[in-house]
N, C-alpha and C positions, 0 to 999 in steps of 0.2 A: 587538597592531591587530586583531582580527578581533571581538574581543569589546567593543572601544570600536562596531567597524562593527553591530555587533549590539544593544547597548545603544543607541546613535543610532535606528537603525533603529525601534525598537521603539514611538520615536516619533511616526513616520506611519503605528501601524498602523491601517486604515480595518474589520475586523474578526478578529474571533479564531476558528480553526475546532479542533471535535474529532474529528480523523480516526481511525479503526480502520483497524489493516493486520493484516492473515491471510495465512497463504499454508501450503502445505505443511512438513515441516521440513526443513532445509536448503538454501530455494529463494533465500535471501538479503537474508530480509528487515531482522535486523539490519544486515548490513553497507550497506544503500542509505540506512538507517536514519541509520547515524553518516555515512556518505561525507556525507550529505544536511549536518547536520550541525555535522562536523569537515574537510569535501574530502580528510579523509584513509583510507583503506584499515587498520585494521588487524585480529585476528583475533581472532575471539569465542567462545567457549564457547556451542553450545546456550542457546538462551532456556528455560528452566522457567516463568517464570511469563511477565511483560512489562515490558518498556524502555516509557519517558514518556519522549519527548524533546520540546521548542517550535523549531518553523522554522519564522524568519522568511521569506518570501519575497515579493513584490510588494506588502507595504503588507500580509500575508496572517499570522496567526500562526497556524502549526497545530500545532494539540498531538497531538502521531501516540502512538497506542496502538498498541506494535510485541506481536502475543499472537503466546503459544512457539506452535510447530505439532502437536508431541508432542499424541495422543489424549486423557492424562490431561486437561489446561487445554485442548483444545476446547470440553468440556463445560462449562464456564464463562464461555466467551466473552459469550453474550448477558447475562449478568451487568456486564456496562462499557459496554452501549451507549447506554446513558441519555447525552442531551446530542451522540451523534456525529450529526456534517450531512453527513461523507467516509466512503467507504470502497475502500480499495487492497486487494487481492488480488496477491501475489506469488506468481509460477509459475517452477517452471524447467523453461524453454522446451527444455531438451535432452532434459528425461525427462517427457513427457507421459502417461504408462502411470501415471504414480503414482497409487495411490490416488485414481482418479477421480471414482470413484462415493460415497467418504469426501466428498473434493474439495468437489463441486457440493451435498451432503448438505447442506456446512457451512454453505455460500454462501447454500443459499434457509431454513437457520435464524436466519443472519444478519441475509439480510432482510425472512425473515417478523418482524422483533425492532427493526425499527428503527423513526425513530418518524416518519418521513415515507418518501412513495414519491418517484420520481422525483428520489434523490438523486444525487449523481454518485459514479460506479465507476471507480476507477482501472485498471486490469488491466497490470501491468508484467513479461509477458516475460522474464524472467531471465534471466541465462548463455548470452546469443543467441549468444557466442563460440564456442558450442561447435557448437550447432546452433540453428537459426533455424525454428522451427517457422513456419509460414505461418498465415495470420489466421483462418483456418478453420477449424485444427487446433485454435488457441485458443480459440475462440468452443466449439467443438466438446470439447472440456476442461472450459472454464468452466459450458457448457450454457446461453449467453448466451440461448439463444431461450426457454427458461423464463423468464426475466427481465425480458426488454426494454422489459414493459410500464412496469417500477417503477425502472426505474434511465434513465441515460444514460450512456453509458459511452465507454472509448477506450484502446484498445491500443498499450501502447508499450512496445519493445524497447528494454533495460535491460542494460548490463555498468557495474558499480558499477565497476572496474577503467580501465574508463578515459572512464568519468562519460559514455558514450551514453547517451542517453535521459532524464539524469538530470534536467535543467535541465527539457527540455521536459516533463517526468512534474508537478513543482511549478508550471510554465506554465500548461499546459493547469485542473488542478486552481484557484487562483488566483483563473481568470478564471471562476469559477461563484460565484467569493461578491464581486467587487469592480465 
């Protein structure tokens, strides 16, 4: 039934958007991606390269590139940015000490290599059931002050197990394109 609805919804697609989704290892990127895709939680192996899925929401088809978070993969992220119109960063809001400097450097590299300025930048503060960092803590972790002139951003608390924030995230992103 879900596949039929997905195929029918493609008839009404107004816009196709390539999205690059990045984050630290074990931040929950892949779990979020497949919760959006399948509406269920499964347990996944760490992403070694990329997962690519098409998600249709509010007449927008998102081609989401889930980039593995390991340091070897991070070095090749910039080679997959051609045509990207939005960026999603997933962080583990219960562990804001994890690779903060490296995370900020990678976001800086991504933004410097994207084809346009002022693109939508969705920050998913995941795992907020363990600890919900404040917006200020998240902005500091991401280093948002350094990037504000280049982006339109939104921070959304997420928990894929309860579904919290996931629809809101796609709503915000799709509104940038319709």
